[in-house]
N, C-alpha and C positions, 0 to 999 in steps of 0.2 A: 505494500499499499505506501502510496506517495504522500508523504505526511505537508509536505509544504502547501499545495494547495490547500489543505484542511486549515492549518494555521493561518493561512492570510484569511479564509474564510471567516475564522472565528473573530482575528482581530478587527475585521470591518465588522461583523455584527457584535462586538463590542464596545465600537467607536460609535456605531449610531444609537445603540440603549444607550448610553452615557450623554449623549447630548440631550437626553429627557432630563426633567426635573422638579423629581415629588415634592411636596410637601414636607419641610424638614421639621422636627422638632414634634413627630407623632410617632405615638406608638413605640416608645421607649423602654418600656416591657412590653413582655410578648401581650398583645390583644386578648380578653378576656371578653365572654357573649353567649348566646346560643342562637341556633340558627334553626329553623322550619325542615330542613330536608333530611335529616338522619329517621326520624320518627314518621314524617309526615306527609315528606316526599310532595307530589302536588297539591295534596289538600290544605294547602297554606290558606288562612281566610283572616280578617281584619278580626274578628272574637276571638280566635285561635292566640293571635299575635299580642290582644288586651291582656286576655286571661291569663297569659303567659308572661307577661311584663309584671302584671299584679302580682302574682305568686312567686317570681324574683325577686320584686319588692318586702313581699312579709316573710317568705322563708331562709329570709341573709343570703341570697347569690347577690344581689345584687351588691349588697356592702361587702360582701365577699371580693367585689373584681368583676362581675359579670355584668358589663354596662354596654356592650354591643348588640342589639336584637335583632338578628337579621332574616329577612325575606327573601328564600331561595327562591328557584324556578317557579316557572307555574304561574305568576301573578300577574301575568299582563293577557289583554285581550290577544288573539291570533291574527290580528293587523293592526298594522299602525293606522293613524288617523290621515286625513288628507293632507296634512301638514306634515306627516313623514312621523309623528309625533309617537311615542310609548303611551299606552293606554292602560290603567289598572282595570282587570276584570270588574265591573261593577257585582257584579253579583258577589264578588270572594271582598272586593274590597269597595264596598259602597259608600264611604266618607271620603277616599280618595287619601293617596298619600300621603299627601302636603298634610293632610289633618292626620293621618296615622305617624308617620313623625311628631306631630305638636304633642301626643298622644304620651308617645313615649319617652320626651324630651322633657314632658311636665314630670313622669316620673322618677327622674333623675336617669335617665338611660340614651344612648345613644343609639342613631336608626343607621340601619344595615339595611342595603341593597343589593339586587343580583343584576349581573348581564352577560353576553356572552361575546364574545369575539370571532364567532362566524354567523355564517346569514341568520339563522336561527339558533335558538340556547338546545339543550343537553333532551329539553322537553319537546321541541318544538316550536317556540312560540320566537317573537321577532328577535334577531341578534343584532349587534351593535356594527357590525362590517359596515363601512359608509356611512355612518350614522356618530360617531365616536363623539364630535365636538357639540352635534345636537342635544344629544342623552347626556354628557356629562351637563352639561348647561340644564336639561332637564331634571338630573339627579340633586342639585344643588340648589333649584328650586324648591324642591319638597323638602330642604332640609337635612339630604345624607351626610351620615359621618364618615358609612365605613362602604364599598366596592367592593363588590367578588366579582371579578371576572373571568367565566370560566373557558373551555377552548374545542368548544364540541362546531360540528359542520364547518371547519376553517379551511377547507379544502388546500391549497396549496400557499395558502399565508405563510408568513416568515414570524415564527412566534415572535423573538425579540423583536422588528419593527413592528408588529402587532400590538405589541403591549407600552412599545413607547409610544405609538399614537394616542391611546387611550390615556398612560401617565399626562401626555400634553394636553389632550381634551382637559382635566379635571382640574389641572394649573390652571389652562385657560379660564374655568369655568368662576374660579377666584374663590371657591368653598374648600376649608381644608378637607381633604377625605384621607382617611387611611384608606391603601391603595393594594388589593390580596390578589395576587396574582396565581389564577387557579389553570396552570397550564401541564399539570400532572408530572412537572420534572423533565419531559419530554425535549427539551432544548437546555438542562441543564442552568436554570434561571438561576441558581448559587454563582455561575459565574460573570454575570453581566446584568440582576433585576436590581441592585441594592440601587442605582439616580433612578429605576424606575418607580420602587412598589416599596409596599414595607414588610408585607410576606408573601412568600411564594411555594405553592406547593413541592415537595419533592416526590410523590408519588402518585400512585392511580387513590382508589377510593377505598377508604377505609370500607370494613363492616365489621360483625363482633366477633366473628370467624373463627372459633373452636370447632372443627370437624374433626372425627372418627374414623380414620381411612386407613387401614390395618393397624398401624403404629399412630396413637393420636399425634395429632399436630395442628400446629394453626396456619389456617391458610386464611391470605386476604385478610387477616386480622391485624390487630397492632403488633404481634410480633414480628410479624413480615416487612410493615412498616418501618418499626422501629429497628430493623437490620439494614434499613436501604436508605439511614440516614447513618451510619457509623462512615466516620471518614470528612462527614461537613460540617463540623464543629466549628471550623476554620471561617466559614462566610455567616456567620449569625451575630449579633448585636444586637444594640440601640440601635432602634428605627430599620433593625433587617432582619428578620428573622427567617429560617428557615421552616418549613410549615408540612411537619406529615399529616395533615387534613384531624378532622373534627372529631372530638371525644366522642367513644362509643360507651361511656360510662353508663351504668343503669340499661343495657339493652337487652332484647331476651338473646340467651346464645352465652353470655359469659356470665359466669359464676360472680358471688360478692368479690372475691378474689382475684378473680381476673381484672374484675373491675378496678380496686384498688393498684395492682399491677401496672395497671395501662396508667392510670391517673400518675402514679408514681414518676415511672416512666417518661411522662409525654412533659411533667417539671421537671426532669432530670436534661433534656434535649431543650429547654428554655421555649417549647411549644407556644402558639398561639391554645388558649384552653376556651376552645369553642363546643360548648355543651350542647346536645341532641337530641336527649332524654324528655320525655314528658315530665315537666317538674310540677306540672299541676298535682301530679297522681304519682311521685316515686316515694320509695320507700326512706322511713328516717336513715338507714343504713348509708342507701346511697346518696342524698343528702350531707348526711356527714361526709362522706370522700369529696363529695364536691366544694363543702365549704371548710374542708380541713384549712385553717391558717398558718400554719407552721410548714405542711407539703407548698400550699399555695406562693409561700413567700421565699421558696427554693427556685421556682419557675420566675419569680417576678423579682428577684434579685437584682439590685441596681448596676451590679458589675455587668451585667450580661451577656454571660459567657454560656456557650453552649455545652454540654454534659457529653463527657466521648465512656468508650468502653473500654474498659481500663484491662480487662483477662474474660477466658473463657474455658470456662472447668466443665467435667463433666456433669450436665444439668445445674450448671449451675454460671451466672454471668454477676462481674464487677462492675458496677458503672460510677462516674466518680464527676464533680460537679464543682468548678472552684467558685468560691460565694466571694461575697466584699469580706472586708475588717479581715480576710486571713482564715477564714473559713469554710470546710469542706461539706456537699452532701456526698454521701457516698450509699449507694443503692443496689443488694445483692439480689438478683432475683434470682428464684427459682423454675428454671425451663423443664422441671421433668412433669413426668404425670400425674405423681402421688406426694403425698406432703415429705417434707425433709428436713433432716438436722441440718441447719447450714451453720460454719464457722467464718469469721471471718478476723484475718489475723494484721492489725493495723501495720502491726511491723514491714508487712510484706506490700503498702501502698508505699512506693519509691517518690509519687510526688508533695507527701506531705513534706514539709518544710520545717516545723515548730519541733523542738523535744515534749512538748507536753497538749492533749489536748481533753476536753470536759467533750462527752457524747452525750446526744439524747437523742430517742428516740421519736420517731418525728409522728410516729401512726398511735401508740400510746401517748405522747407528750409529757414520759418519764424521764429521769436523768436513766444511763444508763454505764457508769463509771467511767473509766477515763480510756485512752486510746493503748495503756499500757497493757493490757488486757485482752487476750482474742474476747469475741463477741460470739455469743453461739444463740440460734434461737430455731424454736420448729416453723417454718415456711409453710402454708400451704402450694399446693400445684399454682403455678403462674402467679404466685403474689409475693413477695418483695420482703427483706428487710430495709429499712431506709434509715440512715443515720445524720444526723448532722454535727460536725466535730469543729468546736471552738477553742481557738488558742485560751490556754489556762495557766497557771504559773506554777 
């Protein structure tokens, strides 16, 4: 294979993308919120969104940081109007999108919307291709704060150029908007998207994904997507995040242990935390996972470092994330199919720089000794031991 043309083409794409200028100062920590798609798909509607916002205000999610409420695909009429404008489906959103945005803002939330870079969206509704500046002005008029831009029906469109155009359109519309690039990692956006948007998908769509097939394995679920983000940590930071897709915490098909493991590892990745379960009717156990302030603090740490996979052993992985003030988060994942007693010997963690650390178990919230002694816990299948290490004296 001749690498020279490839290198020249990649350099050209990077140069084109660099011309875009997103709104700076946004998403300095990974965005947190809720999205209609994972549970409701095309059944999004005004009542659902308002009821969800009300529930999030009451159940502690809003105050825990979940402030972006995002209306995903299938919100629009099947055709644009005579002027080429997008129109909300009046059966689903009778008050219109401006009124919905006003409602969310009045409740202390930020308003998120969905579009697609192709001729049509993934659900077959009008896409943004050729209408980027018109649509950006429309979203700004509706008070949109967060915009997810998908990648269906894109034909032969160039990925970096397509997303640069939409980024320029958002900028020209004048309203600061968090721009979420949802092109599934097909064009390696971590290499070019930092000046274009605030987060970019690194993978295809998530599913709850625990499947038994001969031997038990994760298939198209959170573990598969977790593996796809190994090595991408150097591309993430304040205002520019790798996005392994939305949360499946509380979804059918996941055990409570798997939901806890999933949430822990997304926090280790400094991933956007966009819930997708029906928060109006979730169990207290699922709510406790989503609102655990000590675990969320790992995700939202101001240093903005994405965690990395430190070691893989049989039925065990060790992940580490550098935090502010010389703190560390260390996560031990049980990848096996049964509960197991796992041991973490801090002396084997070569990245630690201090001689002494106090250790806290983040899921129990209790002190767990110091880093001078090994830590052992019985961990359910696909669950974790999640520890915070703080320098002591």
